[in-house]
C-alpha positions as CSV (number, residue, x, y, z in Angstrom):
1,X,194.7,76.0,-103.5
2,X,196.9,76.5,-100.5
3,X,197.1,73.7,-98.0
4,X,197.2,75.3,-94.6
5,X,196.4,73.0,-91.7
6,X,194.7,74.2,-88.5
7,X,197.9,74.3,-86.4
8,X,199.6,76.4,-89.1
9,X,196.7,78.8,-89.2
10,X,196.8,79.2,-85.4
11,X,200.6,80.0,-85.5
12,X,199.9,82.5,-88.3
13,X,197.2,84.2,-86.2
14,X,199.4,84.4,-83.1
15,X,202.3,85.9,-85.2
16,X,199.9,88.4,-86.8
17,X,198.6,89.4,-83.4
18,X,202.1,89.9,-82.0
19,X,203.3,91.9,-85.0
20,X,200.2,94.1,-85.6
21,X,198.7,94.3,-82.2
22,X,195.1,94.0,-81.2
23,X,194.2,97.5,-82.6
24,X,195.4,97.0,-86.2
25,X,194.7,93.3,-86.6
26,X,191.0,93.6,-87.5
27,X,191.7,96.3,-90.1
28,X,194.5,94.2,-91.6
29,X,192.3,91.2,-91.7
30,X,189.6,93.1,-93.6
31,X,192.2,94.5,-95.9
32,X,193.6,91.0,-96.6
33,X,190.0,89.7,-97.1
34,X,189.3,92.5,-99.6
35,X,192.4,91.6,-101.7
36,X,191.6,87.9,-101.6
37,X,188.0,88.6,-102.8
38,X,189.4,90.8,-105.6
39,X,191.9,88.2,-106.6
40,X,189.2,85.5,-106.7
41,X,186.9,87.7,-108.7
42,X,189.7,88.5,-111.2
43,X,190.5,84.8,-111.5
44,X,186.8,83.9,-112.0
45,X,186.6,86.6,-114.7
46,X,189.7,85.3,-116.6
47,X,188.5,81.7,-116.3
48,X,185.0,82.5,-117.6
49,X,186.4,84.5,-120.5
50,X,188.8,81.7,-121.5
51,X,185.8,79.2,-121.4
52,X,183.8,81.5,-123.6
53,X,186.7,81.8,-126.1
54,X,187.2,78.0,-126.1
55,X,183.4,77.5,-126.7
56,X,183.4,80.1,-129.5
57,X,186.4,78.5,-131.2
58,X,184.7,75.1,-131.0
59,X,181.6,76.6,-132.5
60,X,183.6,78.2,-135.3
61,X,185.3,74.9,-136.0
62,X,182.1,72.9,-136.2
63,X,180.5,75.6,-138.5
64,X,183.5,75.4,-140.8
65,X,183.2,71.6,-140.9
66,X,179.5,71.8,-141.6
67,X,180.1,74.4,-144.4
68,X,182.8,72.2,-146.0
69,X,180.5,69.2,-145.8
70,X,177.7,71.2,-147.4
71,X,180.0,72.4,-150.2
72,X,181.1,68.8,-150.9
73,X,177.5,67.6,-151.0
74,X,176.5,70.4,-153.3
75,X,179.4,69.6,-155.6
76,X,178.4,65.9,-155.6
77,X,174.8,66.8,-156.4
78,X,175.8,69.1,-159.2
79,X,178.1,66.3,-160.6
80,X,175.3,63.8,-160.6
81,X,172.9,66.2,-162.2
82,X,175.4,66.9,-165.0
83,X,175.9,63.2,-165.5
84,X,172.1,62.6,-165.6
85,X,171.7,65.5,-168.1
86,X,174.5,64.1,-170.3
87,X,173.0,60.7,-170.3
88,X,169.4,61.8,-171.1
89,X,170.2,64.5,-173.6
90,X,169.8,63.7,-177.3
91,X,172.9,63.4,-179.5
92,X,174.2,66.6,-181.1
93,X,172.4,67.1,-184.4
94,X,175.2,69.2,-185.8
95,X,177.5,66.3,-185.7
96,X,177.8,64.3,-189.0
97,X,176.2,60.9,-189.0
98,X,178.7,58.0,-189.1
99,X,179.6,57.0,-192.6
100,X,177.8,53.7,-193.5
101,X,179.5,53.2,-196.8
102,X,182.7,52.3,-195.3
103,X,183.5,48.6,-195.4
């Protein structure tokens, strides 16, 4: 995250010791550590929530695609059944037979 080398860290510690003094430095370090832990925990919480939302959206998208595929397959099956029924059903008896006396 932050790139702090060892010499920079030593300089930071010396400045903190000079500014805060040896009495307040441990308390300030604990306080800083507490806030760093809280920030990391919050970041982890946000990150995991975003990952869950992304996974949920992917799942919804795949379910919608599967539902659409099933509807298309159902429509195709119904169309084939209707064609098969039309091909195997006897001709309509109420229709008049073709006129055979015509030349």
